[in-house]
N, C-alpha and C positions, 0 to 999 in steps of 0.2 A: 460405734460411730462409723459411717460409711467413708470411703476414701474421698468422696466429693465434699462431704461435710468437714472432714479433717483439713482438706485443702482450703476450703472457704474460711475456716477458722484461722489457719496459718496466714492466709492472704489478708484478713482483717487485722491481724496483729502486725503484719508488715506495713500495712497502710498507716496504722497508728504510729508506728515507730518512724516511718518516713515523714509523716506530717510534723513530728517534733524536730526531726533533722532539718526540714525545710524552713523552720523558723530561724535557724542560724545560717543555713546555706540555701537560699531560695533558688528555684529553677530559673534558668536564664531567660525564659519568656513565659507570658501568661497562657499562650495557646500553642499547642503543638499540632501541626496538620501535615497531611501528605502534600505532594505536588499539586493535587487536585482539590486541596482545601478540606479533605475529610479529616475528622479528628483522630489523633493518635493517642492511645492510652499510655500511661506511664509504664505499665507492665502487662504482659499477656501470659496467661496460664491455661491449663486444660479447661478451666471454667469458661473460657471464651469459646471453647469448641464443644460445649456440652451437648449441642444438638447435632453434632456431626456423626454420620454413620460412614465408617471407612469404605466399606464395599459400595455403598450407594453413592456417596459423594465424591470419593477419590477413585476407587477401583485400582486395577493394575495398569501399568503403562501398556498402551496398545489395545486397551479394552474399554468399553463403555463405562463411564461417560467421558473418558479420555482426558480427565483433569491432569493426569500425570504424563501425558504425551500420546502422540498418535502412533508411535512405533514402540514395540516392546523393548528393543535394545537402544533406541534413540541414537546418540552419537557414538556409542560403542560399536555400532554396525557401520554407520556412515556419518561423516560430519555434515553439518549444514552446508548448503551451496553458498560459496562466497561470490556474490554477484554485485559488482560495483556499477552503479548507474552512471552512464557516460554517453556523451554525444555533444558535438558542437560544430559549427561551421559547415563545411561540405562533407559529403560522404567519404571522400578521400581522407580528410583529417580525422574523422571519427573512426574509420577503419584502422588507421595507424594507432590510435589510442586503444582500440579493442585488442589489437595484436600485442601491444605493449603490456596490457593488463594480463592477458593470457600467459605471456612469457614470465610474468611476475608470480604466477601461481593462482590467478583467479580461476574459478571453476564454472562460471556461467556468465553470460552476457546480459546486460540490462540497457535498453536503448532509450535515450532521451531525445525527443523530437522537438524541433523549434515550434514557436507559437503558431505561425501560419499553417504548418502541417497539422498541428493539434486541432485547428478549427476548419480544416478542409480547404485551405487556399493554396494555390500555387505561388511560387516565389515572385512571379511577375504581377501578382494582383496588387492593386493600389493599397489595400490595407496591410500588405506584407512589408511595405517600405520601412526600412530601419530595423526589422525584426528577423530577417533571414539569418539563420544559423546562430542566433544570439543565445538562446537558452537550451539549445539542443541542435540536432542535425536537421538540415533541410532535406526533405524527401518529396520530390515532385512526381516521380515516375518509377517504374520497374527498373529503369536504367540506373537510377540513384541507389536503389536497393541492391542491385547486383554489385555496385561498387562498394557499398557499405559492408557487405559480407564477403568481399573478394579474399581468397586464400584462407577463409575460415570455414572448415567443413561442418555443415549444418547437421550431419548425422553424428557428430562428436561432441557438440556443445548444446546446452539448452539456452534459450533466449527468452528474456522477458521484455515486453514492449509496453511502455507507458503511453497508451493511446486509447482514446475513449470514443468520441463521436464518430470519427472515421475508422474505427477499429477494424471493421470488415475489410476495408480497402488495404490497410497495411498488412493484415493477416494474409490476404490474397497475394500481395506482393511477396511476402516471405515464402509462401507455398510455391509460387512461380520461380523464385530464385533457387529453392531447393531442387525443383524439377530440372532446372538448367544445370545444377551440379550433379544430377543423377540420383538424388535422394528422394525416395517416395514420401508423400505426405504422411503416410502411416508410420514413418520412422521419426518424425519430428517431435521434439520435446521442448516445452516452454510454456509461456503464459502471456496472454494478452489482457491488459487491464479491463477494458470493455465495460467500465462501471460508470454509466451516465448519471445515475441518480445523485451521486456525490458531487458531480459537476454543477448541478442545479443548486446544491446546498453550499458548497465550500470552495470550488475551484474556478468554475466559469468557462471551461473550454467545451461548451455544448454547441450543437448546430441545430438539431431538429427538436420538435416538441416531444414530450414524454412518450406518447403512444407509438409513433413510428420508431423512436429510439429503442423502445422495448422490443419492437418487432425485429430490428436489426440484431439485438442481443440474442433473442431466442432463435433466430435463423442461424447464428453462429453456433449456438449450442447444438442444434439439430445437425448441421453440416459436419461439425467436427466429430460428433459421436460416431458418425459413419465413416468419414474420410480422414480425420486426423485424431485418432482415438487417444493418443498420449498427450494431447495438448490441453492445458488448463484454459478453459474457454472464458473465464472471467476471474479477475482479482478484485474482490469486493473490498473497497478501500476505506479504511478508517484513517489512513495516514493524513490525508488532506483535511479531514474533519478535525483532527487534533491540531494540525498546523494552523487552522483558522481560529483556534482558541478553546476547543472543547476540553472537558475534563476526561479523565481515564474512563469513567463510567459512561459518559456521553459518547466517547469514541466507540466503545464496544456496542452500546445500545443502538446508535444510529446506523452503524455498519451492519449489524445483524438485522435491523429493520429493513435495510436495503436488500440484504440477502433474502429475506422472506419474500419481498416483492418480486425478486427475480425468479425464485422458485415458483411462486404463484403464477407468474406470467408464463413460464415454461410449461407448467402443467395445463394451464388453460389453452396453450398452443398445441396440446396433444402429446407432449413428451412425457415419458415415464421418469419419475423422480430418480429411480435407481440407474437410469441410463446416463443422465447428465450430472447427477449428484456427486459422484466420485471425482468429477473434473472441476468442481467449484474450488476456488482458493481465495484466500484473504490476504490483506496487506495492512499491517499495523505500524504505528509509530512507536518509538522507544524514547522516553524522556528520562529525566535525571533521577527521579525518585525510585531507586533500585527496587525496593520491596513492593511498592505499589505496582510498578510495571510488571514484575514477575507474576504477581497475583492477578493482574489484568489479563494476561495471556492464558493463565490457567482457568480463570472464570469464563473467558470467551469460549474455550473448548467445551466446557461443561454445558453452558447454555445452548450452544449450537447443536450439540449431540441430542439434547432433549427436544429442541425445535424440530430437527429432522426426523426423529423417531416418533414423537408424540403428536406433532401437528401434521406432518406430511407423510407419516407412516412408511418411511423408508426402511427397507429390509437389509440392504447391502451395508455391512459395517463401514465400508469406505465412504458411503454417502453421509455417514454420521460424523466423520472426522473433519475437524476444522484444521486445515493445513494452511500455513501462512508464511509470507515473506515479511521481514521487518526492515525498516530503514530508521536510522538514528534521527533524532529530532532536528530538522533544519532550523526551526524557529527558536531553538535554544542556543544557537551559535551566536557569538558576539563579534562584531567588527573590532571592538576594543580588546586588546591583548589576545589576539587570535590563537596563540599557542595554548591558551587555556582550553580551547575547543578540543584539543587532543584528549585531555582528561575527561571532558564531558562525553565525548564519543566512546571512549573506552568503557565508562560506566554504563552507558546506554546499550552498547553491544553486549556487555556482560549480562544485563537484564534480559535482553532478547534470547540469549543462549540458555540462561537459567530458566527462562520461561518456555523453552522448547520450540524455538523457531525452526522452520525448514530451510530458509535461506535468509541472507543478511547483506545489506548494504551499509557500510560505514561512511558517514560524511567526512569530507576533508576539512582541515582546520581553516582554510582560507575561503570557504564558501559563503561567508557573510560579506565578502568583499568582491568576489569574482568567481567565474568557473574555476574548478580546481586545477592546479598545475600538476605536471607529472610527478614531481617530488611529493606533493601533499597527498595525491591520490595513492601513491605507493605506500606512504606512511599509514593511511587509512586501511589499506589492505593488510599491511603488516600487523595492525592492531588485531584484526580477526585471526590472523595466523598465530599470533602469540597466545591469544585466548584458546585457540584450538589445540596447540601443541605444547604449550608450556604451563598453562594455569591449572590444569587438573580438573576443570569444571565439566569436561566432556567424558570423564571416566565413569560416571554413574548416572542413572536416570533420575531426573527431577530432584536434584540434591537438596532443595529447600523444603521439600514436602515434610510435614510434621512440625515445622516451625509454628508455634502458637500464633505469632504475628502474621506470617504469610497466609496460613490457613484461615485466620479470622478475616484478613483483608480480602482473600479470594471469595469467601462467602458474602462479605459485605458488598463487594462489587457485583457479584451475581444477583443479589437482591435489588440493587440499584438499577441494573440493566433490565431485569424483569419488570420492575415498576415502570420504566420508560416504555418498554414494549407493550405493556398493557394500555398505557395512554395512547400510544400510536395506533394500536389495534382499534381502540374506541373511536379514533378519528377516521378509520377506514383504511389504514395502512400507510406505508411510507410515502407513496406518491401523494396522497391526500394531505398528509402532514407537511410535506414540502410545499404543496400548492397553497396551504393555509399559512405558510411562513413559520410554523411552530419550531421546526428543527433549526432553521436559521436563527430565530430569536434566542433559543436556548444557547446556541454557540456564541452569539454576540454578547449575551449577558455574562457568560463565563469568561470570555476574552476581556471584557471590560473590568470585571472583578479582579482578574489576574493583573492587569495593567495598573489598576489603582493600588493594589497591594505592593507592586514593585515600586511605584512612584513614591509611596509613603515610606518605603524601606522595610515594610513588614515581610517582604520576600526579597532575599538577598540574591543578586546576580553578580558574581565576583568579577570585578573589573568594570562593571557597568554602573551600579549604584553603590558599590562599596569596594574598597581596595583599588581605587583608580590610580593610574600612573601615567606620566607623560610618555608618549611613544613617538618613535620615528615613523615616517610614512612607510607603509608596507612595500616590500620589494618582491620581484619575481612573480607577479600575478599574471595569470593567463589573460591575454586580450585577443578577442576574435577580430580577425582582419576586417576592417570596415568595407573592403571591396568584395566580401564574400557574396553579397546580394547580387552585385553586377555579374560575377562569374556564374552564379547559379542561373540567373536569367538568360545569359548567353547559352548555357548548356541546354536549357529548356527550349529556347528558340531553335537551336540546331536539331534537337530531337524531333520537334514538330515538322521541320522541313524534310527530314529523311524517312519518317515512319510512313506507313500506309494509312493515310488519313481516311480513306473510304472504309477501311476495316474498322478504324476507331469509331467513325460515325455509326456504322452498323451495330457495333457492340454497345454503344451508348443508347441507341434506339431500343435494342432488346432489353437493356437494363430499365429503361423508362417504362416499357410495357409491364415488366415484372413488378416494378414498384407500384404501378397502378392496380395490380392484381394482388394475389395472395401467395405467389410462388416464393420459394426460398431465394433470397437475394444473393447468396454467396456465389453460385455458379455464374450468373451474368456479370457480377463484379469481377470475378476471376478472369472471365473472357475479356473484359474491357482492359484489365491490367496487362494481360498477355499481349494485347494489341498495342500496348504502350499508350493507352489512354492515361491522362494525368490524374493525380489526386483531385485537383480542383475541378476538372471536367466531370469526373464521376460524382463528386459531391454536389456539383451544380445540378446535375440531373435529378439527384435525390431532393435537393432543395426545391426544385421546380414542382415536384410531386408532393413532398411532405410539408413544405414551408419551413420557416425558421422560428426558433423559440425566443420569446421576449419575456424576461422575468418581470414580475410585479415589483415596483419600487418599495424598498424597505428602509426605514430610518431607525 
């Protein structure tokens, strides 16, 4: 009898014995599922991995297909970057928060911009009223960017900027600030999100239609590969897709579909896949189902490695590596019993590290109520530090590899992702799937199913639909000064009065000509930024040439 037959026989006997035991002690629910509603077996054994080939499917850490990690030593060589997402009010206030976080041991910056900045409006625009500095920092010009990074040496820290439609403008401002500090662009390290497709799907901070938006993205790819070679030119984001209600499989599938679209667009623009491929990065969510999340990250690496090698014929091993930042799940936080969020965030951060993330943001316990206070953001950072220095999880590479459950989940997620990618390919790719509303509908259906499960009590959220308790109103929440908008508008007015407006007009005119043609847009945008042209002025020039995107209505 073979080992497999012997195991199957033992498993059948165990199933029979368990069935008898369940007659007296039934299981506590009829259906066991992951956080994404995938069925969970009672037991996993080597029989669940009978099709797995270790070398082909897992390989060694740092080697194709990178299931076990993108570096051979992972955290034994270098811990993940602890990058707390922060920004609110004015550039002065945000600069103080960044310096506080760096003093607490944070190892990278992550900039949150306010809503007007994200959609390319200056603080004095009518549509910016009431939104200036509320969900991030207000940045109208290079002057604000200089203040934002005052006393922060840009050759010593890496910076991530969550900005999409006007990404080229904010990147140009960052390059210009570095030059003023005496730091050459070639020395800069960091990431710009620059992922417009997920804005059409899940987040909504778009400006231009897809075609010119893709041009801006590929222009950044081309410019940075020559001028800012250590910069990650895009962070292809599943985070917001998951926040909108996607399952783990959908998060990976739709994110990688967007990634395929960006690679396609860059190649069509004449770029070599091995020139820009190593600078692609990804951004994922971490939810509460520990094992599913670990499996999700491992599956994503494996699928992307095959996409880059087999579809795009990339040769550089770094082009095949899916490197990613993780943020814990904002949508999982509850306003009820907010201290429970500390536990949720710790579990989610654990999943990200066990899954091999390259950098991590841990949400603060009070974020369901307000922007995080200094105390709560310090506790969120300490959560990462305790995981790094006290838990032991960083001492070996991919510690959950070989778990029958985790490996089975990894393969299951991989199959689900590839099935979605085949459907999206059949539609003509991610852009076509978005235009047809397919991706949006899939996310909406999953979000609705989750909400119904929660309302019926089939899915327990502690403190929300079970184990409720009477609570005192929360104290110590951060409140943005309501006068921040007035102060920002006054600064903007003063800047326009003292700058060389003729130089600004000339730079904006050159940008318009470039936008009407085919030249790379980064150099004229950088010129306009250095002349202290504002974000809104630059985006208005591009609006005039490219138009604005209007989504089709979906119900």
